[in-house]
C-alpha positions in Angstrom: 88.6 -55.4 -122.2 88.2 -59.1 -121.0 86.6 -57.2 -118.2 84.1 -54.8 -120.0 83.2 -58.5 -121.5 83.0 -60.4 -118.5 80.4 -57.2 -117.0 78.5 -57.4 -120.2 77.4 -61.0 -120.1 76.7 -60.5 -116.3 74.5 -57.3 -117.2 72.9 -59.2 -120.2 72.8 -62.2 -118.1 70.6 -60.7 -115.2 68.1 -58.4 -117.1 67.6 -61.7 -119.5 66.8 -63.9 -116.0 64.5 -60.3 -114.8 61.7 -60.6 -118.1 61.6 -64.8 -117.6 60.8 -64.4 -114.4 58.3 -61.4 -115.4 57.2 -63.8 -118.8 58.3 -67.5 -117.9 58.7 -67.7 -114.4 61.0 -69.1 -111.7 62.3 -72.4 -113.3 62.8 -70.4 -116.6 64.6 -67.7 -114.4 66.9 -70.2 -112.9 67.7 -71.6 -115.7 68.2 -68.8 -117.6 70.9 -67.7 -114.8 72.3 -70.3 -114.5 72.9 -72.7 -117.4 74.6 -70.5 -120.0 72.8 -72.9 -123.1 69.0 -71.8 -122.2 70.2 -68.3 -121.9 71.7 -68.5 -125.8 68.4 -70.5 -126.2 66.0 -68.3 -125.0 67.3 -64.9 -126.0 67.0 -66.5 -128.7 63.4 -67.5 -128.8 62.2 -64.0 -127.3 64.0 -62.2 -129.2 61.2 -59.4 -129.6 61.7 -59.1 -125.9 64.6 -59.7 -125.1 67.6 -58.0 -128.0 69.4 -55.3 -126.6 70.6 -58.0 -123.3 70.6 -61.4 -126.1 72.6 -58.4 -127.9 75.2 -57.4 -125.0 75.7 -61.4 -123.6 77.2 -61.9 -126.9 78.9 -59.2 -127.1 80.3 -60.1 -123.7 81.3 -63.4 -124.9 82.3 -62.0 -128.1 85.0 -59.5 -125.7 86.0 -62.8 -123.3 87.0 -64.7 -124.8 88.7 -62.3 -128.0 90.5 -60.5 -124.9 91.2 -63.5 -122.8 94.0 -61.9 -120.0 95.7 -66.0 -119.8 96.6 -65.7 -123.7 97.9 -62.7 -123.1 101.4 -64.3 -123.3 101.4 -65.9 -126.3 100.7 -63.1 -128.6 104.0 -61.1 -127.4 106.6 -60.7 -129.4 110.0 -62.4 -128.2 112.7 -60.2 -127.5 115.5 -60.3 -129.8 119.1 -61.6 -129.2 
């Protein structure tokens, strides 16, 4: 599930980058792809045009955080002795 979330983040970010390049130019596109905080800002600011990619981006973040593989060992129940 972590990898699906990472893929959703990538797809949403690329989609919003393309929309940013078409509407606002190269600087907005570069910032949208490189800086995650600007991607969230751009998605909120232009929500009408970026509804689907922004939701994909946020769902990917939620999935990647919820199913992090480094926390998988912490959820296991220890064996009974």
